[in-house]
N, C-alpha and C positions, 0 to 999 in steps of 0.2 A: 155482656161486654164487661171486662174487668175494670177495676179502678184505674189501672195504669192506662187503659185505652181512653179513659174519660178525663184525661188531664194529668195523670200521674199523681193522685192524691194519697195513695197508699201502696204498701208492698215494698219488697226489698229493692227492686229496681228504682223506684221513686226515691227511696232513702239514699241510694247511691248517687242519683242525680242531684239531690239536695246537697249532698256532701261536696260534690264537684263544684256546684255553684257557690257554696259557702267558701270553699278554699280559693276559688277564683276571685271572689270578692275581697279576699284578704290581701291580694296582691295590689300594690300601688300602680299608678299609671306607668307604662313602659319607660317614659322619660325619667320619672322619679326613680324607677327601679334601677336604671343604668347609673344614675347619679349616686344612689346608695351603694351599688355594687362597686363603683369606682372608689368611693370612700372606704369601703370594706377592704378592697385590695391594698390600699395604702396602709391601713392599720395592720392587716395580716402580714404584709411584707415586713413591717417594722418588728413584729413579734418574732416571726420565723428568722429574720435576719439577725436579731439579737442572740438567738440560740444557734447561729451558724448552721442552719439546716442546708444540706447539700446531698446530691446523688451523683453516682458515677455516670459520665457521659457515654451513652451507648454508640455514638458515632465513631467511625474509624479515626485513628491518629492522622492528623493533617487535614481533616475535613474543615470546611469553612465555618467559623464561629466556634470551633472547639478550643477550649482553654488548654494551655500547656500541661496543667496538672491533671487534666482529664476529669475534672469535677464541674458540676453545675450548681452554683450556689444561689440561694434566694437573696436578691438584692433589695435592701430596704429603701423605701421611698420616704420613710420618716427620719430624714436626715437633711443636712444642709444641701448636699448634692442632689438628693431626691427632690427637695422642694424646688431647687433651681431647674431641674429637668422638667418638672410638672409645669412650672410657670412659662418656661421658654418653649415648651412643646405643645401648649394648649391649642394654638392656632394651627400649627402644621399637622398635628394629629387629626384635626378636623378636615383640613383641605387635602391632606394626603390619604384620607380614608378611601380605599379603592372603589367601593360601591357608589359613592356619592356622585362623582362625575359620570360614570358609565350609565347609571340609572337615569340621571337627568337628561343626558344626551339621547338615550333610547326613547325616553318619554316625549321628547320634542317631536320625533317622527310619528310616534303613535298618536299624539294629540291631533296632528293634522288629519289622520285617517278617522279619528273618532269624531272630531267636531265638524268635519265635512259631511258626516252621515254615512260614510262608507262602511264602517264596522256594523252599524245598526242594520243597514240594508242587506249586507251580506248574511248576517245571522237570520234575518227574516226570510230571505230567499232560500237559505239552506233548509230551514225547518218547515216552512209552509209549502214548499214544493215537493216534500217527501211523500211517498205513498203511505196509505194507512198502516200497512204492515211494517214499514220502515221508520215510521214517525218516532217511535220510542228511541231507537238507536240514533236517529238524526238529532233528537233533542239533547241526549247525553253528549253526543259528539260535538254539537254546536256549543254546548256549555264548556267543554274542555278547551276548544280552540278560542273561545271568547276570553280566555285568560290573558291574552295580550293586552286586553283592556278590561280587567276583571269587574270594575264597577258597572260596565255596560251589561255584562252577563247577569249580574244581580238585579239591575234595575229594569232591563229590557227583556231578557230571555226568560227568566223565571216566571213572571206574570204571563208572558206570551205562551209559554208551555202549558200553563193551567188553562188558559182560554182555548188552546187548540184541542186539548183532551176533552174539554167540556163540549166543544163543537162536534167532536166525533162520537159523543155519547159515552165517553169514558169518564172516570172520576177525575176531576180537575186537580185534586191533591196528588194523584199519581203523577200527573204531568209536572206539577210543581216539584215533587220529590226527585223526578228524573233529571230535571234541569239543575236543581240545587246540587245533586250528586255530581253532575258533570262540572259545574262551575267551581264547586268548593272542594269536594272529595277528590276530584281529578285535577286539582289546582296546578300541580307541577308538570303534568303531561301537556304536550302541544306539538303541532307540526312545525311551527316556526319558533325561533328564539324570541323571547319577550323580555320585558323589564325585569322579571324575577331572575333571569339567568345571570346577567352581570351583577345583580344585587348579591346573590348567594356566592357566586364565584369569587367576588372580591373579598368576602368574609373568609371563605375557605383558603384563599391564597395567603391572607394575613395570618391565619392559624398555622398553615403549613410552614411559614417562615420561622416558626419557633424551632423546627427541626432542620429545615433546609432553607436558608435565607435566599437562595436563588430560584426556588421552585415557583413556577408560574401556572396559574389556573385561569384559563380563558372562559368567557361566557358560553362557548360552544361545547364544553367538555362533557355534557350530559345529553347532547342533542339526539344521538342515535337511540339511546334507551328511552328517552322521553317521546320520541317519534313513534316507536313501536308501541309504547305504553298507551298512547292516545287511542289506538284501535282496541287494544285488550281491555282497557278500562271502560271504553264505550260499550263493548259487548257485555262486560260484566254488569254495568249499570242498567242496560236494557233488560237483561235476564232477571236481575233482582226486581226491577219495576214490574215486569209482566208475570213473574212466577211467585213473588213474595208480597210486595207492597200493594199492588192493585187488587189481588184476591182478598187480602186482609181488610182493605178499605171497603170492599163490597160495592153495591150499587149506590150511586150518588143521589141524595135527596135534596132537590133545590130548596126545600124548606129549611135546611140546615144553614144555608148561606146567610151572611149578614148584609149582603148587597143585592141589588136588583141585577141578576145576571143577564137580563135582556138588554141591558145598556152597555155590556162589554163589547169592545171591538179592538182588533189589532189588524191593521191593514197589511195586505201583501204589498210587496214593492210595486210602485207605479211603473208605467212604461218609461218615464224619464229616469227613474231610479235604476231600472234594468239596463237602460242605455249607459248610464253612468257606471254600473258594475262591469259591463262589457269593456268599456274603454279603460277602466281601472285595471281589469284583468290583463288587457293587452299591454298596458304600460308596465305592469308587474313582470310579465314575461320578457319584455324588452330589457328591463333593468337586470333581471336575472341572467339573461343571455350576455349582456355586456360584462357583468361580473364574472360569468363563466369563462369568458375569453381571457381573463386575468389569471385564472388558476388551472383551468383544464389543460391547455397546451403545456408541453414540457418546458417551454421557455416563457411561460406566463409571468408577467411583470410583478405579480403579487405572490409568487412562490418564494420559498426560502432562497435568498441570494447565494448561499454557499452550497446547500445540499440539493436544491432544486425540488425539495419535497413540499407538500402542503403543510405537514406538521411543523409547527413553530414558525410558519410563514407570516409575512405582513398581513395577509388576508385574514388569518385567524386572529392575529393580535389586534386587528382593526375591525373585528366583527361588529362592534357596537356602531361604528359608522355606517355599516351596511344595513343594520337594523333600522337606523334612522332613515336611510335612503329608500329602502323597500316599503316603508310605511308612508313616508312623506310624499313621494312622487305619485303613487296611485291615489293617495288621499286627495291631493290637489287636483289630479285629473278628474276624479269623481266629482269633486266640488265644482270644478269648472263646467262640467257637463250638466250638472243638476242645478247650477246657479247658486249653490250654497257657499261657494267661494269664487270670487271674481278677480282678486288681485293679491299682491304681496301683503297688503294690510290685513286681509282676512286670515292669511296663513299666520302672520305674526300674532294676531289676536287669539287664534286657537292655541298657539304655543304659550302665550302669556297666561291664558286661563288655566292651562294645566300646571304651569310653574307656580301660579298663585295658590293652587290647591296642594302644593307640596310643602307648605310651611311646617306642618307637624312632622313630616318625614325628615326634613332638614334639621329640625330641633332634636328629633330622636337620634339622628346620625351623630350630632355633635357629642352627645353624652355616650353613645355606643362606641364612638371612636376613642374617647378617653379611656373607657373600660378596656377595650382591646389593647391599646397602647400600654396601659399600666400593667396589664396581665403579661404582656411580652417583656417589658422592661424589667420586671421583678423576677422573671424566670419561673414564676409560680406555675404557669401552664406547662412548661417543659418538665419541671419537677413532678407535677401531678401526673403528666403523661407517662414518664418513666416508671413511676410507682404503679400506675394503673396497668401499664403494659406488662410489667413483671408479675402483677397479680393475675392478669388474664392468662399468661403463659403458665404460671404455677398451677392454675385451676384447669389447664388444658383447653382454654377457650381462645386459642389463637387461630382456629380454622374458620371457614366460611360461616359456620353456625353462629359466630359472634354477631353477625349482621342481623340475625333474627332478633336477638335481644336488643340490639341498637335501634332497630326500626320500632319495636314495641315501646322502648323507652321514649323515643321521640314522639310517638303517638300519644302517650300518656301525658308528657310535658305539654303537648299542644292543647290539651283540654283546658289548661289554666293560662297558658301564654300563647294566645292565638296568632300573634304576628310572626310570619315566617322569618323576617329579618331579625326581629328581637330575639326569638328563640335561638336562631343559629348563631347570632353574635355572642350569646351566653354560652352555648354548648360547644361550638366549633373549637374554641381555644383549648378545650379539654379533650374532646374525642378525636379531632383530626390528628394531633400529635400522637395520641395514645395508639390509635389504629395504624398510623404510619410506622410506629416503632415495632409493631408485630407484622409489618410487611405489606400493608395495603395502601394504595395510592389515594391521594385526596379526592380525585375525580370520582372514584368508586364510593368513597365514604359520603361525599355530597349527594350522589344519586340515591343511596340508601336513606339518607336523612330526608330527602324530598318525599319519599314514600310515606314515612311516618308523619311528617308534617302535614301531608295532604288528607290522609284517610279519615282522621278524626275531626276535621273542620266542621262537618255537618252535625256533630253531636256535642260541639263545644259551645256552651252558653256564652263564653267570653269572646267568641269570634265576632268581629265588629259588625257583621251583617246579620247576625242571628236574630236580633230583634226585628229587623226589616222583614226577614222571611217569616217570622212568627205572625207579624201583622198581615202579610200577604195570605198566609194560610188561613187566618181567622176570617177572611172574606167568604170562605167556602164551608167553614164550620165554626159558627159563632161562639161556641163554648170551648174551643180548642185551647189547650194549655201547653206549656213548654214540654211537659212529660210526653204528651201525645206526639208532638213534633219530633222529639228525640227518639221515641220508640219507632216512629215511622222511618227515620233515617238510619237507625242503628244497623239494620241488615246491610246497608251499603258499606258502612265502615267495616263490618266484620268480613264481608266477602272481599272488599278491596284490599284489606291489609293482608289477607291470606293469599289471594290471587296475585296481587302485585309483588309480594315477597317471593312467591314461587317463580314468577316471571324474572325477577331480578336474579335469583339463584341460577335459573336455567341459562339466562342470557350471559351472565358474567362467568359463572364457574363451570357449567356443563358445556356450553358452546364456546366459551372463551372469547366472546365478542367484546370489543371495547364499548364503553358507555357513551363515547363521543369521539369526534375526529382527533386523532393523535393522543387520546386519553390512555394512560397506563392503568393496568389493573393492580399490579403489585409495585410497591415502592422499593427501589434499590438505592441505598445511601451513596 
């Protein structure tokens, strides 16, 4: 066995991992990072404004937001007017930041389903009822759909998967790896809309406004692509587990474990929990049926009042409300049946607990909102986008192949900046306008970003749950080091980034399919 296999203490790959970790450790906390970036934007705008830096506006004459002289100038915030704008806009930048309200509202509904025990029971039922031949696929698949409440996937599903593999006579680390791949490398895929959808779409919309102030990006805009991605990523994860990871791990030796494996247990859903799942499923179907009545008929009350179409309808604009409903009602029904929730107080307590855990997110949003607002006010994002778009066109990189480079770039950045929202808040104001200017719609740009942001999570030491997974893995191999874990997960990243990118290219450019309801592929000013 090589040094890399024994904890990554030597070799080129280990030196690469050490470099990634060192670079990641140089970055400050995301909150501090956004505060520093906001300050940097203020200073940079002052310098560029002093030298009257400007570019020709590529938008047609008469377009909203286009100046009469057809130029986009860098506006300095290092001035009396700039200081006044910063001071007066500090609160409204925060309260008007699109992801803030949408994420919190969606989370209120998810919290009911999580704290009632519905999500945990559903995952256990899905995985533990699978046949031995299908168990690998079921574990990766369950990991992907657990992303509606990602912490539950990390805390419940990953240790459960290791226990299931061990009970089947398979290597427990292979089960852990399969679940980790689904939960983390398949982060953006899902059958249902979750809290990540409004989070990213809000940032995308704010970035798109640099080019088109009226452009709207709803939480549902990537749903079609992420729905089909769920099955493709699950199949890829299962194949990597069975063809690469598990054979490389070999036969499990219980002597390598750091715990007494005889004491492990993860119960299947009880009869009461199964009853709760049945009634929760019935309530979910009823809720979906009622919602369907508002959009399926041609005269549906939630269709677009003027065109009668679903695109741009109140239904899609209010999708966050329906995320809330479709999680909260089945969650409460499950809780009522299983006695984990008895009244409105229990529901309110569940919501309060989740809101209480959002303190760091709200703090992060405050500073991220300032950064995004400053970037927009100064026109730096637009100027950079125009210059970047011209550079891409001059280099002949204005075709679909540009997305390959974009996805790879996002994957590399993700190694050091693990938060999806933090990374997109930094990169969206640059790349969304840039790619819009060469003709691609924000919805497609966001879908490509989500691939790059997901696939390298499992090899990113800076990912918030990486230490937790390392501790879980050490239960089954007491001398396991970070290099071993990353080497075990690297095949997933490599296969996912290639396979998922190919799926994106086929879906969007060969088949011409939209990435979501009403989502455009190409941007027309």
